[in-house]
C-alpha positions as CSV (number, residue, x, y, z in Angstrom):
1,X,-85.3,15.3,45.1
2,X,-86.9,17.2,48.0
3,X,-90.5,16.3,48.6
4,X,-91.5,20.0,48.7
5,X,-89.8,20.6,45.3
6,X,-91.5,17.4,43.9
7,X,-94.9,18.6,45.2
8,X,-94.7,22.1,43.6
9,X,-93.3,20.7,40.4
10,X,-96.2,18.3,40.2
11,X,-98.7,21.1,40.8
12,X,-97.1,23.3,38.1
13,X,-97.2,20.4,35.6
14,X,-101.0,20.5,35.8
15,X,-101.0,23.8,33.9
16,X,-101.5,23.4,30.1
17,X,-98.3,23.3,28.1
18,X,-96.1,22.9,31.1
19,X,-94.0,19.7,31.1
20,X,-91.8,18.3,33.8
21,X,-88.6,20.3,32.9
22,X,-90.5,23.6,32.5
23,X,-92.3,23.0,35.8
24,X,-88.9,22.3,37.5
25,X,-87.4,25.5,36.0
26,X,-90.4,27.5,37.3
27,X,-90.2,25.9,40.7
28,X,-86.5,26.9,40.9
29,X,-87.3,30.4,39.8
30,X,-90.0,30.7,42.5
31,X,-87.4,29.5,45.1
32,X,-85.2,32.5,44.1
33,X,-88.0,35.0,44.5
34,X,-88.5,37.1,47.6
35,X,-90.9,35.4,50.0
36,X,-93.2,38.5,49.9
37,X,-93.4,38.3,46.1
38,X,-94.3,34.6,46.3
39,X,-96.9,35.3,48.9
40,X,-98.4,38.0,46.7
41,X,-98.4,35.7,43.7
42,X,-100.1,32.9,45.6
43,X,-102.7,35.3,47.1
44,X,-103.5,36.8,43.7
45,X,-104.0,33.4,42.1
46,X,-106.3,32.3,45.0
47,X,-108.2,35.6,44.9
48,X,-108.6,35.3,41.1
49,X,-109.9,31.7,41.3
50,X,-112.3,32.4,44.2
51,X,-113.6,35.9,43.4
52,X,-113.8,36.1,39.6
53,X,-117.3,36.3,38.1
54,X,-118.8,36.2,34.7
55,X,-120.5,39.2,33.1
56,X,-124.3,38.6,33.1
57,X,-124.5,40.3,29.7
58,X,-121.7,38.8,27.7
59,X,-120.2,36.0,29.8
60,X,-116.8,37.7,29.9
61,X,-114.7,37.6,33.0
62,X,-115.6,40.3,35.5
63,X,-115.1,41.6,39.0
64,X,-118.8,42.5,39.3
65,X,-122.1,41.9,37.5
66,X,-121.0,43.6,34.2
67,X,-117.5,43.6,32.6
68,X,-115.7,46.9,31.7
69,X,-116.6,46.4,28.0
70,X,-120.3,46.1,28.6
71,X,-120.3,49.3,30.8
72,X,-118.1,51.3,28.4
73,X,-120.5,54.0,26.8
74,X,-118.2,54.3,23.8
75,X,-118.8,50.8,22.6
76,X,-121.2,50.1,19.7
77,X,-124.0,48.0,21.2
78,X,-125.6,47.3,17.9
79,X,-122.8,44.9,16.9
80,X,-122.0,41.7,18.8
81,X,-118.9,39.6,18.1
82,X,-119.5,36.0,19.2
83,X,-116.3,34.2,20.4
84,X,-115.6,30.8,22.0
85,X,-113.5,31.8,25.0
86,X,-112.4,34.9,26.9
87,X,-108.9,34.4,25.4
88,X,-110.4,34.9,21.9
89,X,-112.1,38.2,23.1
90,X,-108.7,39.4,24.4
91,X,-107.0,38.6,21.1
92,X,-109.6,40.7,19.2
93,X,-109.4,43.5,21.7
94,X,-105.6,43.6,21.3
95,X,-106.0,44.6,17.7
96,X,-107.9,47.8,18.7
97,X,-109.9,47.4,15.5
98,X,-113.2,46.3,16.9
99,X,-115.5,48.7,18.8
100,X,-118.6,46.7,19.4
101,X,-119.5,44.4,22.3
102,X,-119.0,40.7,22.7
103,X,-120.7,37.4,23.5
104,X,-118.6,34.6,24.9
105,X,-120.1,31.2,24.2
106,X,-117.9,29.3,26.7
107,X,-116.7,26.7,24.3
108,X,-117.9,24.9,21.1
109,X,-120.2,22.0,20.5
110,X,-118.2,18.8,20.9
111,X,-120.2,15.5,21.3
112,X,-116.9,13.6,21.9
113,X,-116.4,15.7,25.1
114,X,-120.1,15.7,26.0
115,X,-120.6,19.4,25.2
116,X,-123.9,20.2,23.6
117,X,-125.7,23.4,22.6
118,X,-127.3,23.7,26.0
119,X,-123.9,23.8,27.7
120,X,-123.0,27.0,25.8
121,X,-124.4,30.5,26.3
122,X,-126.4,30.4,23.1
123,X,-129.8,31.1,24.7
124,X,-128.3,34.2,26.4
125,X,-127.3,35.5,22.9
126,X,-130.7,34.8,21.6
127,X,-132.3,36.7,24.5
128,X,-130.1,39.8,23.6
129,X,-131.3,39.6,20.0
130,X,-134.9,39.3,21.1
131,X,-134.6,42.4,23.2
132,X,-133.7,44.3,20.0
133,X,-131.2,47.0,19.0
134,X,-128.8,44.6,17.4
135,X,-127.9,45.2,13.7
136,X,-125.0,42.7,13.2
137,X,-123.7,39.5,14.8
138,X,-120.1,38.7,13.9
139,X,-119.2,35.0,14.5
140,X,-115.5,34.7,15.3
141,X,-115.0,31.0,16.2
142,X,-112.3,28.5,15.2
143,X,-112.3,26.6,12.0
144,X,-112.0,23.2,13.7
145,X,-114.7,20.5,13.1
146,X,-116.2,21.5,16.4
147,X,-116.1,25.2,15.5
148,X,-117.8,24.5,12.1
149,X,-120.5,22.4,13.9
150,X,-121.1,25.3,16.3
151,X,-121.2,27.8,13.4
152,X,-123.8,25.7,11.6
153,X,-125.9,25.4,14.8
154,X,-125.6,29.2,15.4
155,X,-126.6,30.0,11.9
156,X,-129.7,27.9,12.2
157,X,-130.7,29.6,15.5
158,X,-130.1,33.0,14.1
159,X,-132.5,32.4,11.3
160,X,-135.2,33.5,13.8
161,X,-133.8,37.0,13.6
162,X,-134.0,37.9,9.9
163,X,-133.5,41.7,10.6
164,X,-130.0,41.0,12.0
165,X,-127.1,40.8,9.6
166,X,-124.9,37.7,10.4
167,X,-121.3,37.7,9.3
168,X,-118.2,35.5,10.0
169,X,-114.6,36.5,10.2
170,X,-112.7,35.9,7.0
171,X,-111.2,32.4,6.8
172,X,-108.5,31.4,4.5
173,X,-104.7,31.2,4.0
174,X,-102.5,32.9,6.5
175,X,-99.8,35.4,5.6
176,X,-96.6,33.5,4.7
177,X,-98.3,30.1,4.3
178,X,-97.3,27.9,1.3
179,X,-100.3,26.8,-0.7
180,X,-99.1,23.2,-1.1
181,X,-99.2,22.6,2.7
182,X,-102.6,24.2,3.3
183,X,-105.6,21.8,3.8
184,X,-108.6,21.6,1.4
185,X,-111.1,23.2,3.8
186,X,-108.8,26.3,4.3
187,X,-108.4,26.6,0.6
188,X,-112.1,26.3,0.1
189,X,-112.7,29.1,2.6
190,X,-110.0,31.2,1.0
191,X,-111.7,30.8,-2.5
192,X,-115.1,31.6,-1.1
193,X,-113.8,34.7,0.7
194,X,-111.8,36.1,-2.1
195,X,-111.9,39.8,-2.8
196,X,-111.2,42.0,-5.8
197,X,-107.7,43.5,-6.1
198,X,-107.5,47.1,-6.9
199,X,-105.5,47.8,-10.1
């Protein structure tokens, strides 16, 4: 195999979820692209990596000091949705059902990976709550062991703000899931979050 092809395949393999065969397929696709398109792709990746910033208010990705969500006057600033990563924020935004603002933690507490509470943007969240004007905090983090640990830690920190309503997104059984294959923790959450059915 060509050394150049081997190099680009090796670099593409560094991306999450990209194995050797997929990397080779992508490399061959890049080879068929116009050189100007490849140059544009490479330039946009380099610019993104070097110039991207984090919003000083919510820790979302931004081109400047504040992200577009934080500067949007139509957003409800009295409600904050706390998420792990920017990708989670984007998933919620894609539903077009939430109109408040966000707070991106930047991960979850994971002692195995050496990530503690001080590595997350929890203090920044508490600073916002101290400033006032917040009525509700919605915690929308994963149901993994690390997510549950982070949730427990957040709930303890948020006890300092009794005037703020704290909620979590509903957890339970997904649409189309068969009950016999669902784990006990998910079933527990589903039972705890049950709702009355209109008759």
